[in-house]
N, CA, C and O atoms as CSV, one atom per row, in Angstrom:
chain,resi,resn,atom,element,x,y,z
A,1,MET,N,N,-69.783,167.225,50.113
A,1,MET,CA,C,-70.871,166.606,50.832
A,1,MET,C,C,-70.787,167.013,52.301
A,1,MET,O,O,-69.704,167.046,52.885
A,2,ILE,N,N,-71.914,167.312,52.873
A,2,ILE,CA,C,-71.991,167.729,54.265
A,2,ILE,C,C,-72.471,166.537,55.095
A,2,ILE,O,O,-73.476,165.897,54.785
A,3,TYR,N,N,-71.724,166.267,56.150
A,3,TYR,CA,C,-72.068,165.152,57.027
A,3,TYR,C,C,-72.696,165.675,58.312
A,3,TYR,O,O,-72.312,166.725,58.828
A,4,ASP,N,N,-73.652,164.936,58.808
A,4,ASP,CA,C,-74.319,165.302,60.051
A,4,ASP,C,C,-73.861,164.334,61.143
A,4,ASP,O,O,-74.208,163.153,61.124
A,5,PHE,N,N,-73.079,164.850,62.092
A,5,PHE,CA,C,-72.542,164.012,63.150
A,5,PHE,C,C,-73.384,164.076,64.416
A,5,PHE,O,O,-72.976,163.535,65.444
A,6,THR,N,N,-74.530,164.712,64.375
A,6,THR,CA,C,-75.383,164.795,65.559
A,6,THR,C,C,-75.959,163.431,65.922
A,6,THR,O,O,-76.282,163.185,67.084
A,7,PHE,N,N,-76.092,162.537,64.932
A,7,PHE,CA,C,-76.602,161.207,65.221
A,7,PHE,C,C,-75.652,160.464,66.162
A,7,PHE,O,O,-76.098,159.783,67.085
A,8,HIS,N,N,-74.351,160.592,65.931
A,8,HIS,CA,C,-73.358,159.928,66.786
A,8,HIS,C,C,-73.464,160.446,68.215
A,8,HIS,O,O,-73.425,159.661,69.162
A,9,ASN,N,N,-73.599,161.764,68.380
A,9,ASN,CA,C,-73.741,162.334,69.720
A,9,ASN,C,C,-75.032,161.875,70.384
A,9,ASN,O,O,-75.053,161.585,71.580
A,10,ARG,N,N,-76.094,161.809,69.617
A,10,ARG,CA,C,-77.377,161.363,70.151
A,10,ARG,C,C,-77.292,159.901,70.570
A,10,ARG,O,O,-77.807,159.528,71.624
A,11,PHE,N,N,-76.645,159.069,69.753
A,11,PHE,CA,C,-76.508,157.642,70.084
A,11,PHE,C,C,-75.678,157.468,71.353
A,11,PHE,O,O,-76.000,156.626,72.191
A,12,ASN,N,N,-74.613,158.256,71.501
A,12,ASN,CA,C,-73.797,158.180,72.716
A,12,ASN,C,C,-74.616,158.550,73.951
A,12,ASN,O,O,-74.489,157.913,74.997
A,13,LYS,N,N,-75.453,159.578,73.830
A,13,LYS,CA,C,-76.273,159.980,74.966
A,13,LYS,C,C,-77.300,158.903,75.292
A,13,LYS,O,O,-77.552,158.622,76.463
A,14,ILE,N,N,-77.892,158.300,74.268
A,14,ILE,CA,C,-78.849,157.219,74.496
A,14,ILE,C,C,-78.155,156.067,75.214
A,14,ILE,O,O,-78.696,155.529,76.181
A,15,ARG,N,N,-76.979,155.687,74.761
A,15,ARG,CA,C,-76.238,154.589,75.362
A,15,ARG,C,C,-75.903,154.878,76.814
A,15,ARG,O,O,-76.111,154.032,77.683
A,16,ARG,N,N,-75.384,156.074,77.081
A,16,ARG,CA,C,-74.992,156.447,78.436
A,16,ARG,C,C,-76.204,156.499,79.370
A,16,ARG,O,O,-76.150,156.004,80.495
A,17,TYR,N,N,-77.281,157.096,78.899
A,17,TYR,CA,C,-78.472,157.230,79.741
A,17,TYR,C,C,-79.178,155.888,79.933
A,17,TYR,O,O,-79.804,155.662,80.968
A,18,GLU,N,N,-79.084,155.000,78.948
A,18,GLU,CA,C,-79.674,153.683,79.112
A,18,GLU,C,C,-78.921,152.895,80.182
A,18,GLU,O,O,-79.541,152.193,80.980
A,19,ILE,N,N,-77.607,153.001,80.207
A,19,ILE,CA,C,-76.813,152.334,81.241
A,19,ILE,C,C,-77.188,152.886,82.616
A,19,ILE,O,O,-77.384,152.126,83.564
A,20,ALA,N,N,-77.286,154.213,82.718
A,20,ALA,CA,C,-77.653,154.836,83.997
A,20,ALA,C,C,-79.074,154.451,84.411
A,20,ALA,O,O,-79.336,154.220,85.592
A,21,ALA,N,N,-79.988,154.383,83.449
A,21,ALA,CA,C,-81.372,154.009,83.758
A,21,ALA,C,C,-81.448,152.588,84.284
A,21,ALA,O,O,-82.188,152.314,85.229
A,22,ARG,N,N,-80.696,151.692,83.688
A,22,ARG,CA,C,-80.686,150.311,84.170
A,22,ARG,C,C,-80.095,150.219,85.569
A,22,ARG,O,O,-80.539,149.406,86.380
A,23,LYS,N,N,-79.100,151.044,85.854
A,23,LYS,CA,C,-78.490,151.057,87.181
A,23,LYS,C,C,-79.486,151.601,88.212
A,23,LYS,O,O,-79.582,151.070,89.319
A,24,ILE,N,N,-80.218,152.646,87.859
A,24,ILE,CA,C,-81.200,153.234,88.781
A,24,ILE,C,C,-82.293,152.231,89.121
A,24,ILE,O,O,-82.648,152.060,90.287
A,25,LEU,N,N,-82.828,151.566,88.094
A,25,LEU,CA,C,-83.911,150.621,88.327
A,25,LEU,C,C,-83.425,149.264,88.818
A,25,LEU,O,O,-84.209,148.470,89.337
A,26,GLY,N,N,-82.134,148.998,88.654
A,26,GLY,CA,C,-81.595,147.729,89.118
A,26,GLY,C,C,-81.980,146.561,88.235
A,26,GLY,O,O,-82.226,145.463,88.734
A,27,VAL,N,N,-82.036,146.777,86.936
A,27,VAL,CA,C,-82.384,145.714,85.994
A,27,VAL,C,C,-81.217,145.477,85.047
A,27,VAL,O,O,-80.334,146.319,84.891
A,28,ASP,N,N,-81.240,144.307,84.421
A,28,ASP,CA,C,-80.207,143.945,83.455
A,28,ASP,C,C,-80.784,144.122,82.053
A,28,ASP,O,O,-81.997,144.252,81.888
A,29,GLU,N,N,-79.906,144.126,81.037
A,29,GLU,CA,C,-80.392,144.339,79.682
A,29,GLU,C,C,-81.137,143.134,79.132
A,29,GLU,O,O,-81.847,143.260,78.134
A,30,THR,N,N,-80.997,141.981,79.749
A,30,THR,CA,C,-81.728,140.793,79.292
A,30,THR,C,C,-83.101,140.675,79.942
A,30,THR,O,O,-83.886,139.802,79.569
A,31,ASP,N,N,-83.400,141.532,80.901
A,31,ASP,CA,C,-84.693,141.469,81.577
A,31,ASP,C,C,-85.814,141.931,80.653
A,31,ASP,O,O,-85.673,142.938,79.959
A,32,PRO,N,N,-86.925,141.200,80.643
A,32,PRO,CA,C,-88.056,141.623,79.809
A,32,PRO,C,C,-88.735,142.861,80.387
A,32,PRO,O,O,-88.454,143.288,81.507
A,33,GLU,N,N,-89.626,143.414,79.594
A,33,GLU,CA,C,-90.274,144.674,79.976
A,33,GLU,C,C,-91.132,144.531,81.233
A,33,GLU,O,O,-91.269,145.491,81.991
A,34,TRP,N,N,-91.701,143.372,81.464
A,34,TRP,CA,C,-92.534,143.226,82.662
A,34,TRP,C,C,-91.699,143.285,83.937
A,34,TRP,O,O,-92.193,143.742,84.967
A,35,ILE,N,N,-90.464,142.840,83.894
A,35,ILE,CA,C,-89.588,142.942,85.071
A,35,ILE,C,C,-89.205,144.403,85.294
A,35,ILE,O,O,-89.164,144.871,86.432
A,36,ILE,N,N,-88.927,145.116,84.216
A,36,ILE,CA,C,-88.604,146.541,84.314
A,36,ILE,C,C,-89.789,147.287,84.924
A,36,ILE,O,O,-89.613,148.130,85.803
A,37,ARG,N,N,-90.997,146.971,84.453
A,37,ARG,CA,C,-92.200,147.633,84.964
A,37,ARG,C,C,-92.415,147.302,86.442
A,37,ARG,O,O,-92.755,148.184,87.231
A,38,ASP,N,N,-92.219,146.043,86.819
A,38,ASP,CA,C,-92.381,145.630,88.207
A,38,ASP,C,C,-91.393,146.352,89.112
A,38,ASP,O,O,-91.762,146.830,90.185
A,39,ARG,N,N,-90.146,146.429,88.683
A,39,ARG,CA,C,-89.126,147.123,89.484
A,39,ARG,C,C,-89.438,148.617,89.583
A,39,ARG,O,O,-89.246,149.227,90.635
A,40,TYR,N,N,-89.923,149.205,88.480
A,40,TYR,CA,C,-90.314,150.612,88.479
A,40,TYR,C,C,-91.432,150.872,89.486
A,40,TYR,O,O,-91.369,151.829,90.257
A,41,LEU,N,N,-92.458,150.012,89.475
A,41,LEU,CA,C,-93.590,150.212,90.375
A,41,LEU,C,C,-93.167,150.098,91.848
A,41,LEU,O,O,-93.643,150.861,92.688
A,42,LYS,N,N,-92.283,149.157,92.157
A,42,LYS,CA,C,-91.799,149.023,93.530
A,42,LYS,C,C,-91.046,150.272,93.978
A,42,LYS,O,O,-91.259,150.775,95.081
A,43,LEU,N,N,-90.151,150.774,93.096
A,43,LEU,CA,C,-89.382,151.966,93.448
A,43,LEU,C,C,-90.266,153.209,93.496
A,43,LEU,O,O,-90.068,154.082,94.341
A,44,ALA,N,N,-91.239,153.290,92.595
A,44,ALA,CA,C,-92.140,154.443,92.581
A,44,ALA,C,C,-92.978,154.506,93.856
A,44,ALA,O,O,-93.214,155.591,94.389
A,45,LYS,N,N,-93.427,153.359,94.344
A,45,LYS,CA,C,-94.174,153.335,95.605
A,45,LYS,C,C,-93.297,153.742,96.773
A,45,LYS,O,O,-93.734,154.465,97.669
A,46,LYS,N,N,-92.061,153.277,96.759
A,46,LYS,CA,C,-91.154,153.552,97.870
A,46,LYS,C,C,-90.716,155.012,97.920
A,46,LYS,O,O,-90.602,155.586,99.003
A,47,TYR,N,N,-90.468,155.621,96.755
A,47,TYR,CA,C,-89.909,156.971,96.719
A,47,TYR,C,C,-90.890,158.035,96.243
A,47,TYR,O,O,-90.475,159.141,95.898
A,48,HIS,N,N,-92.167,157.726,96.218
A,48,HIS,CA,C,-93.158,158.736,95.817
A,48,HIS,C,C,-93.132,159.895,96.810
A,48,HIS,O,O,-93.036,159.659,98.014
A,49,PRO,N,N,-93.215,161.138,96.340
A,49,PRO,CA,C,-93.157,162.302,97.251
A,49,PRO,C,C,-94.255,162.336,98.307
A,49,PRO,O,O,-94.064,162.944,99.360
A,50,ASP,N,N,-95.379,161.712,98.061
A,50,ASP,CA,C,-96.423,161.663,99.087
A,50,ASP,C,C,-96.036,160.754,100.249
A,50,ASP,O,O,-96.491,160.949,101.377
A,51,VAL,N,N,-95.201,159.767,99.971
A,51,VAL,CA,C,-94.761,158.826,100.999
A,51,VAL,C,C,-93.452,159.267,101.639
A,51,VAL,O,O,-93.294,159.216,102.858
A,52,ASN,N,N,-92.525,159.697,100.803
A,52,ASN,CA,C,-91.189,160.076,101.258
A,52,ASN,C,C,-90.933,161.519,100.817
A,52,ASN,O,O,-90.667,161.765,99.641
A,53,LYS,N,N,-91.011,162.452,101.727
A,53,LYS,CA,C,-90.972,163.887,101.392
A,53,LYS,C,C,-89.631,164.356,100.811
A,53,LYS,O,O,-89.594,165.341,100.074
A,54,ASP,N,N,-88.536,163.668,101.132
A,54,ASP,CA,C,-87.210,164.126,100.701
A,54,ASP,C,C,-86.761,163.510,99.373
A,54,ASP,O,O,-85.610,163.692,98.977
A,55,SER,N,N,-87.616,162.809,98.700
A,55,SER,CA,C,-87.158,162.043,97.538
A,55,SER,C,C,-87.796,162.476,96.212
A,55,SER,O,O,-87.968,161.645,95.321
A,56,GLU,N,N,-88.140,163.730,96.068
A,56,GLU,CA,C,-88.796,164.183,94.837
A,56,GLU,C,C,-87.873,164.051,93.624
A,56,GLU,O,O,-88.305,163.599,92.563
A,57,ASP,N,N,-86.602,164.443,93.775
A,57,ASP,CA,C,-85.663,164.341,92.655
A,57,ASP,C,C,-85.403,162.881,92.281
A,57,ASP,O,O,-85.322,162.542,91.100
A,58,LEU,N,N,-85.277,162.031,93.280
A,58,LEU,CA,C,-85.062,160.610,93.010
A,58,LEU,C,C,-86.282,160.003,92.318
A,58,LEU,O,O,-86.132,159.164,91.430
A,59,PHE,N,N,-87.474,160.412,92.710
A,59,PHE,CA,C,-88.691,159.926,92.070
A,59,PHE,C,C,-88.724,160.351,90.601
A,59,PHE,O,O,-89.121,159.568,89.738
A,60,ARG,N,N,-88.318,161.561,90.321
A,60,ARG,CA,C,-88.261,162.013,88.923
A,60,ARG,C,C,-87.232,161.234,88.123
A,60,ARG,O,O,-87.449,160.934,86.949
A,61,ASP,N,N,-86.104,160.904,88.759
A,61,ASP,CA,C,-85.090,160.101,88.082
A,61,ASP,C,C,-85.601,158.695,87.798
A,61,ASP,O,O,-85.300,158.130,86.746
A,62,ILE,N,N,-86.359,158.130,88.710
A,62,ILE,CA,C,-86.944,156.807,88.503
A,62,ILE,C,C,-87.913,156.849,87.324
A,62,ILE,O,O,-87.914,155.936,86.498
A,63,ASN,N,N,-88.733,157.888,87.234
A,63,ASN,CA,C,-89.652,158.037,86.101
A,63,ASN,C,C,-88.895,158.204,84.791
A,63,ASN,O,O,-89.264,157.605,83.781
A,64,THR,N,N,-87.844,159.010,84.800
A,64,THR,CA,C,-87.037,159.216,83.595
A,64,THR,C,C,-86.394,157.914,83.160
A,64,THR,O,O,-86.382,157.597,81.971
A,65,ALA,N,N,-85.860,157.156,84.105
A,65,ALA,CA,C,-85.230,155.873,83.784
A,65,ALA,C,C,-86.241,154.912,83.157
A,65,ALA,O,O,-85.931,154.229,82.181
A,66,TYR,N,N,-87.438,154.862,83.716
A,66,TYR,CA,C,-88.461,153.987,83.167
A,66,TYR,C,C,-88.844,154.411,81.745
A,66,TYR,O,O,-89.016,153.565,80.868
A,67,MET,N,N,-88.972,155.699,81.526
A,67,MET,CA,C,-89.309,156.191,80.185
A,67,MET,C,C,-88.210,155.862,79.182
A,67,MET,O,O,-88.503,155.478,78.050
A,68,ILE,N,N,-86.963,156.005,79.579
A,68,ILE,CA,C,-85.848,155.712,78.681
A,68,ILE,C,C,-85.861,154.241,78.267
A,68,ILE,O,O,-85.608,153.920,77.106
A,69,LEU,N,N,-86.150,153.363,79.199
A,69,LEU,CA,C,-86.082,151.935,78.915
A,69,LEU,C,C,-87.313,151.383,78.213
A,69,LEU,O,O,-87.223,150.342,77.561
A,70,THR,N,N,-88.457,152.046,78.324
A,70,THR,CA,C,-89.679,151.481,77.754
A,70,THR,C,C,-90.220,152.241,76.553
A,70,THR,O,O,-90.863,151.637,75.694
A,71,LYS,N,N,-89.984,153.522,76.466
A,71,LYS,CA,C,-90.547,154.303,75.369
A,71,LYS,C,C,-89.527,154.436,74.243
A,71,LYS,O,O,-88.447,154.996,74.430
A,72,LYS,N,N,-89.880,153.921,73.093
A,72,LYS,CA,C,-88.954,153.976,71.960
A,72,LYS,C,C,-88.854,155.375,71.362
A,72,LYS,O,O,-87.833,155.719,70.767
A,73,ASP,N,N,-89.893,156.179,71.510
A,73,ASP,CA,C,-89.888,157.533,70.940
A,73,ASP,C,C,-89.680,158.593,72.017
A,73,ASP,O,O,-90.132,159.728,71.861
A,74,PHE,N,N,-89.003,158.240,73.105
A,74,PHE,CA,C,-88.748,159.169,74.200
A,74,PHE,C,C,-87.747,160.236,73.750
A,74,PHE,O,O,-86.769,159.925,73.071
A,75,ASP,N,N,-87.992,161.491,74.128
A,75,ASP,CA,C,-87.129,162.611,73.740
A,75,ASP,C,C,-85.875,162.623,74.626
A,75,ASP,O,O,-85.877,163.204,75.711
A,76,ILE,N,N,-84.820,161.981,74.155
A,76,ILE,CA,C,-83.598,161.852,74.940
A,76,ILE,C,C,-82.835,163.177,75.011
A,76,ILE,O,O,-82.048,163.386,75.934
A,77,GLU,N,N,-83.057,164.058,74.063
A,77,GLU,CA,C,-82.317,165.324,74.039
A,77,GLU,C,C,-82.633,166.190,75.261
A,77,GLU,O,O,-81.762,166.911,75.748
A,78,ASN,N,N,-83.844,166.126,75.747
A,78,ASN,CA,C,-84.245,166.952,76.884
A,78,ASN,C,C,-84.265,166.193,78.202
A,78,ASN,O,O,-84.662,166.742,79.230
A,79,ALA,N,N,-83.843,164.944,78.180
A,79,ALA,CA,C,-83.833,164.138,79.398
A,79,ALA,C,C,-82.576,164.433,80.201
A,79,ALA,O,O,-81.500,164.653,79.645
A,80,LYS,N,N,-82.734,164.433,81.512
A,80,LYS,CA,C,-81.573,164.559,82.386
A,80,LYS,C,C,-81.925,163.973,83.738
A,80,LYS,O,O,-83.081,163.957,84.159
A,81,PHE,N,N,-80.886,163.491,84.403
A,81,PHE,CA,C,-81.052,162.940,85.739
A,81,PHE,C,C,-80.713,164.025,86.749
A,81,PHE,O,O,-79.741,164.762,86.581
A,82,LEU,N,N,-81.518,164.116,87.798
A,82,LEU,CA,C,-81.334,165.165,88.798
A,82,LEU,C,C,-80.398,164.744,89.920
A,82,LEU,O,O,-79.744,165.596,90.523
A,83,THR,N,N,-80.320,163.469,90.210
A,83,THR,CA,C,-79.505,163.001,91.334
A,83,THR,C,C,-78.182,162.386,90.901
A,83,THR,O,O,-77.372,162.010,91.749
A,84,ILE,N,N,-77.948,162.277,89.589
A,84,ILE,CA,C,-76.718,161.679,89.077
A,84,ILE,C,C,-75.989,162.704,88.223
A,84,ILE,O,O,-76.578,163.306,87.325
A,85,SER,N,N,-74.702,162.902,88.505
A,85,SER,CA,C,-73.908,163.843,87.715
A,85,SER,C,C,-73.343,163.133,86.479
A,85,SER,O,O,-73.394,161.908,86.371
A,86,GLU,N,N,-72.810,163.925,85.561
A,86,GLU,CA,C,-72.199,163.366,84.356
A,86,GLU,C,C,-70.984,162.513,84.695
A,86,GLU,O,O,-70.724,161.515,84.023
A,87,ALA,N,N,-70.241,162.890,85.725
A,87,ALA,CA,C,-69.079,162.099,86.149
A,87,ALA,C,C,-69.523,160.721,86.645
A,87,ALA,O,O,-68.858,159.719,86.380
A,88,GLU,N,N,-70.634,160.674,87.357
A,88,GLU,CA,C,-71.155,159.389,87.827
A,88,GLU,C,C,-71.650,158.532,86.663
A,88,GLU,O,O,-71.513,157.309,86.694
A,89,ILE,N,N,-72.220,159.160,85.643
A,89,ILE,CA,C,-72.644,158.419,84.455
A,89,ILE,C,C,-71.423,157.862,83.727
A,89,ILE,O,O,-71.459,156.737,83.229
A,90,ASP,N,N,-70.339,158.643,83.660
A,90,ASP,CA,C,-69.090,158.152,83.068
A,90,ASP,C,C,-68.574,156.933,83.821
A,90,ASP,O,O,-68.132,155.960,83.210
A,91,GLU,N,N,-68.631,156.986,85.134
A,91,GLU,CA,C,-68.172,155.854,85.951
A,91,GLU,C,C,-69.052,154.617,85.720
A,91,GLU,O,O,-68.539,153.500,85.649
A,92,MET,N,N,-70.362,154.810,85.605
A,92,MET,CA,C,-71.263,153.703,85.325
A,92,MET,C,C,-70.942,153.071,83.967
A,92,MET,O,O,-71.006,151.852,83.804
A,93,GLU,N,N,-70.597,153.919,83.004
A,93,GLU,CA,C,-70.251,153.433,81.673
A,93,GLU,C,C,-68.967,152.604,81.711
A,93,GLU,O,O,-68.871,151.576,81.039
A,94,ARG,N,N,-67.979,153.049,82.497
A,94,ARG,CA,C,-66.736,152.291,82.647
A,94,ARG,C,C,-66.995,150.952,83.338
A,94,ARG,O,O,-66.446,149.927,82.933
A,95,GLU,N,N,-67.822,150.958,84.372
A,95,GLU,CA,C,-68.167,149.705,85.059
A,95,GLU,C,C,-68.890,148.751,84.119
A,95,GLU,O,O,-68.668,147.541,84.162
A,96,TYR,N,N,-69.746,149.292,83.278
A,96,TYR,CA,C,-70.479,148.480,82.306
A,96,TYR,C,C,-69.509,147.802,81.350
A,96,TYR,O,O,-69.651,146.617,81.051
A,97,ALA,N,N,-68.524,148.554,80.870
A,97,ALA,CA,C,-67.531,147.998,79.950
A,97,ALA,C,C,-66.709,146.907,80.632
A,97,ALA,O,O,-66.384,145.896,80.010
A,98,ILE,N,N,-66.377,147.103,81.893
A,98,ILE,CA,C,-65.605,146.101,82.630
A,98,ILE,C,C,-66.442,144.838,82.850
A,98,ILE,O,O,-65.945,143.723,82.691
A,99,GLU,N,N,-67.712,145.018,83.216
A,99,GLU,CA,C,-68.588,143.865,83.428
A,99,GLU,C,C,-68.766,143.056,82.156
A,99,GLU,O,O,-68.824,141.828,82.202
A,100,ARG,N,N,-68.852,143.725,81.038
A,100,ARG,CA,C,-69.067,143.061,79.757
A,100,ARG,C,C,-67.760,142.632,79.101
A,100,ARG,O,O,-67.771,141.985,78.054
A,101,LYS,N,N,-66.632,142.989,79.715
A,101,LYS,CA,C,-65.296,142.661,79.205
A,101,LYS,C,C,-65.095,143.144,77.774
A,101,LYS,O,O,-64.508,142.455,76.940
A,102,THR,N,N,-65.594,144.339,77.519
A,102,THR,CA,C,-65.417,144.953,76.210
A,102,THR,C,C,-65.145,146.428,76.395
A,102,THR,O,O,-65.600,147.034,77.365
A,103,ASN,N,N,-64.414,146.998,75.480
A,103,ASN,CA,C,-64.053,148.404,75.600
A,103,ASN,C,C,-65.079,149.323,74.989
A,103,ASN,O,O,-65.121,150.511,75.309
A,104,ASP,N,N,-65.903,148.794,74.118
A,104,ASP,CA,C,-66.891,149.711,73.568
A,104,ASP,C,C,-68.227,149.015,73.363
A,104,ASP,O,O,-68.310,147.799,73.190
A,105,TYR,N,N,-69.231,149.811,73.389
A,105,TYR,CA,C,-70.616,149.374,73.350
A,105,TYR,C,C,-70.952,148.699,72.019
A,105,TYR,O,O,-71.718,147.737,71.988
A,106,TYR,N,N,-70.386,149.196,70.928
A,106,TYR,CA,C,-70.707,148.679,69.609
A,106,TYR,C,C,-70.281,147.227,69.466
A,106,TYR,O,O,-71.037,146.405,68.948
A,107,SER,N,N,-69.064,146.901,69.927
A,107,SER,CA,C,-68.590,145.528,69.787
A,107,SER,C,C,-69.403,144.575,70.657
A,107,SER,O,O,-69.600,143.416,70.291
A,108,TYR,N,N,-69.873,145.054,71.803
A,108,TYR,CA,C,-70.709,144.199,72.650
A,108,TYR,C,C,-71.985,143.794,71.905
A,108,TYR,O,O,-72.332,142.613,71.874
A,109,TRP,N,N,-72.680,144.754,71.310
A,109,TRP,CA,C,-73.920,144.451,70.604
A,109,TRP,C,C,-73.648,143.664,69.328
A,109,TRP,O,O,-74.451,142.812,68.947
A,110,LYS,N,N,-72.535,143.937,68.669
A,110,LYS,CA,C,-72.182,143.197,67.476
A,110,LYS,C,C,-71.962,141.732,67.839
A,110,LYS,O,O,-72.460,140.851,67.139
A,111,ASN,N,N,-71.232,141.452,68.912
A,111,ASN,CA,C,-70.989,140.079,69.343
A,111,ASN,C,C,-72.250,139.410,69.839
A,111,ASN,O,O,-72.391,138.192,69.735
A,112,ARG,N,N,-73.154,140.182,70.368
A,112,ARG,CA,C,-74.384,139.616,70.910
A,112,ARG,C,C,-75.352,139.175,69.813
A,112,ARG,O,O,-76.031,138.160,69.965
A,113,PHE,N,N,-75.422,139.916,68.721
A,113,PHE,CA,C,-76.430,139.629,67.704
A,113,PHE,C,C,-75.901,139.062,66.400
A,113,PHE,O,O,-76.669,138.486,65.629
A,114,PHE,N,N,-74.607,139.208,66.132
A,114,PHE,CA,C,-74.097,138.763,64.818
A,114,PHE,C,C,-73.041,137.705,64.961
A,114,PHE,O,O,-72.510,137.223,63.960
C-alpha cells in the first residue's frame, strides 16, 4: 500500500501560517470573523500603498493573512509572507505553544473540542 504524506506537510503549513496570520492581524483564535474583518480593514487603511509608500510588502502580507483566516478554500501551497521569514514563523509557533501550555497543536485542539 502506498501512503501519501503530503497531507501532513500541508496541515503543518496551514497551522504555521494560521499562527503567523493571527499574529499579523493581532487577533486571537476565539475572535469571530467580524473582529478579524474589522482588524483587517483598520490595518489595510493604515498600510495601503496609496497612503504609505514604503509598506507594499506589509500590505500584501496583511491581505494574505486575512485570506488565510477567512477563506476555507484558500490555496495555501502558493501562499507566502514577504516580510516574515521561516525562522520568524518558527519562533511564533514556539511562542504559541508556550502561551497555550502545550507542546503540540493537535493536543491543544483535542483538549479544546473533545
